[in-house]
C-alpha positions in Angstrom: 26.0 84.5 6.8 26.7 86.0 3.4 26.8 82.6 1.6 23.5 81.7 3.3 22.0 85.0 1.9 23.2 84.1 -1.5 21.6 80.6 -1.3 18.3 82.1 -0.2 18.5 84.7 -3.0 18.9 81.9 -5.5 16.0 80.0 -4.2 13.7 83.0 -4.3 14.9 83.8 -7.8 14.1 80.3 -8.9 10.7 80.6 -7.2 10.0 83.9 -9.0 11.0 82.5 -12.4 8.9 79.4 -11.9 5.9 81.6 -11.1 6.5 83.4 -14.4 5.9 80.2 -16.2 2.9 79.4 -14.1 1.4 82.9 -14.5 0.8 82.2 -18.2 1.9 85.6 -19.3 0.6 87.4 -16.3 -3.0 86.1 -16.9 -3.2 84.3 -13.6 -3.3 86.6 -10.6 -1.8 84.6 -7.8 1.4 83.4 -9.6 1.8 87.0 -11.0 1.8 88.5 -7.5 4.2 85.8 -6.3 6.6 86.8 -9.1 7.1 90.2 -7.6 7.1 88.9 -4.0 9.8 86.3 -4.7 11.9 88.6 -6.8 11.7 91.3 -4.2 13.0 88.8 -1.6 15.6 87.6 -4.0 17.0 91.0 -4.6 16.9 91.8 -0.9 19.0 88.8 0.0 21.3 89.3 -3.0 22.1 92.8 -1.8 22.8 91.4 1.7 25.3 88.9 0.2 26.9 91.7 -1.9 27.8 93.5 1.3 30.7 91.0 1.7 31.0 88.9 -1.5 32.5 90.2 -4.7 29.9 91.3 -7.2 31.3 89.3 -10.2 31.3 86.1 -8.4 28.0 86.7 -6.5 26.0 87.6 -9.6 27.5 84.8 -11.7 26.6 82.3 -9.0 23.1 83.8 -8.5 22.3 83.6 -12.2 24.2 80.4 -13.1 22.9 78.3 -10.3 19.4 79.7 -10.8 19.6 78.8 -14.5 20.7 75.3 -13.7 17.9 74.7 -11.2 15.3 76.3 -13.6 16.5 73.9 -16.3 15.9 70.9 -14.1 12.5 72.3 -13.0 11.6 72.8 -16.7 12.5 69.3 -17.6 11.0 67.6 -14.6 7.9 69.7 -13.8 7.0 71.3 -17.2 8.2 68.4 -19.5 10.6 70.5 -21.4 13.2 68.7 -23.5 16.8 68.0 -22.6 19.5 67.6 -25.1 23.3 67.1 -25.2 23.8 70.7 -26.2 21.7 71.9 -23.3 23.6 69.8 -20.9 27.0 70.9 -22.3 25.9 74.6 -22.2 25.0 74.2 -18.5 28.3 72.6 -17.8 30.1 75.5 -19.5 28.2 78.0 -17.3 29.2 76.0 -14.2 32.8 75.9 -15.4 32.7 79.7 -15.9 31.4 80.3 -12.3 34.1 78.0 -10.9 36.7 79.9 -12.9 35.4 83.2 -11.5 35.6 81.8 -8.0 39.2 80.7 -8.4 40.2 84.0 -10.1 38.8 85.9 -7.1 40.8 83.8 -4.6 44.1 84.5 -6.4 43.5 88.2 -6.6 42.9 88.6 -2.9 
């Protein structure tokens, strides 16, 4: 169940961050309210995942996967640019999370 909580936390974090963009600097009421709603749910589910999962791995996955999904949303939905350096940087983030995962398995 803890992995399910983490996935849900990531999806709510991505939703909250997307609403930040849509809120246009907190000038649009509905997206602004959704920011707080989605982040509240994200932190709730993140805390449930942290009951079992190690904090270093959990937070790294939450932020890295969220960053990767937000980058894809930015490119597809908001027409933001994609470059080789951006793709390589995302790859390095993913490699870092995988490294954290394997380091946790060897410690336990």
